[in-house]
Backbone bond lengths (Angstrom), bond angles and torsions (degrees), N, CA, C in turn:
res aa  C-N    CA-C-N  psi(-1)  N-CA   C-N-CA  omega(-1)  CA-C   N-CA-C  phi
1 M - - - 1.596 - - 1.595 106.13 -
2 F 1.308 111.18 125.66 1.494 118.41 174.17 1.462 116.43 -97.09
3 T 1.302 118.02 122.71 1.460 119.50 177.38 1.511 111.84 -82.65
4 N 1.266 115.50 156.15 1.484 119.33 -177.50 1.582 108.49 -61.49
5 R 1.266 122.87 -34.59 1.321 125.97 179.99 1.604 113.10 -58.99
6 Y 1.330 99.67 -47.03 1.664 105.73 -177.50 1.452 107.98 -65.99
7 V 1.345 118.95 -40.12 1.579 121.59 -177.53 1.500 105.90 -66.62
8 L 1.292 123.71 -43.64 1.490 122.39 176.81 1.538 114.26 -61.46
9 F 1.445 112.44 -39.95 1.479 112.24 169.23 1.477 121.26 -59.87
10 M 1.338 115.27 -37.37 1.399 119.28 177.27 1.416 113.48 -66.28
11 I 1.285 113.14 -40.68 1.517 119.65 -177.72 1.508 107.02 -65.54
12 R 1.390 117.23 -48.19 1.468 114.25 179.03 1.500 116.76 -61.13
13 K 1.374 109.38 -35.19 1.656 112.57 175.30 1.397 108.77 -67.19
14 G 1.378 128.98 -38.08 1.311 128.10 178.97 1.571 111.85 -67.16
15 L 1.223 113.84 -39.55 1.555 116.28 177.40 1.403 110.29 -62.93
16 K 1.313 119.19 -46.29 1.571 124.47 177.48 1.377 109.79 -54.49
17 L 1.431 116.34 -46.79 1.411 116.75 -176.52 1.539 111.38 -62.14
18 S 1.327 114.40 -51.52 1.495 117.68 -178.24 1.471 110.95 -64.87
19 V 1.286 123.38 -29.71 1.457 121.23 176.59 1.589 107.27 -68.76
20 K 1.353 121.12 -38.96 1.427 122.03 179.01 1.412 107.40 -63.90
21 N 1.294 120.48 -47.95 1.562 124.13 -170.86 1.567 105.76 -62.98
22 I 1.343 117.26 -33.85 1.539 118.28 -174.50 1.565 107.98 -82.72
23 F 1.383 116.98 -48.28 1.409 114.78 -171.75 1.530 114.07 -89.87
24 L 1.227 123.37 -18.33 1.492 117.96 175.20 1.481 117.20 -62.44
25 P 1.305 117.04 -48.71 1.652 116.68 172.50 1.376 110.29 -57.83
26 V 1.345 123.98 -42.70 1.432 126.19 179.35 1.541 114.15 -57.37
27 L 1.390 110.83 -47.34 1.503 117.65 176.83 1.511 112.17 -61.58
28 K 1.326 113.27 -38.12 1.486 118.97 -176.62 1.553 107.32 -70.63
29 T 1.289 118.20 -38.78 1.425 119.40 -179.24 1.384 116.05 -75.02
30 T 1.334 115.71 -25.07 1.537 125.01 -174.67 1.616 104.47 -88.06
31 F 1.231 119.14 -47.89 1.526 118.85 -173.66 1.483 107.25 -101.98
């Protein structure tokens, strides 16, 4: 059984990872 809190936590974690994967290469190439 998944609780809403666990689902929200996983969504946030996934968003953070995707944001890092997208923005880190951009920042490295820009700066």
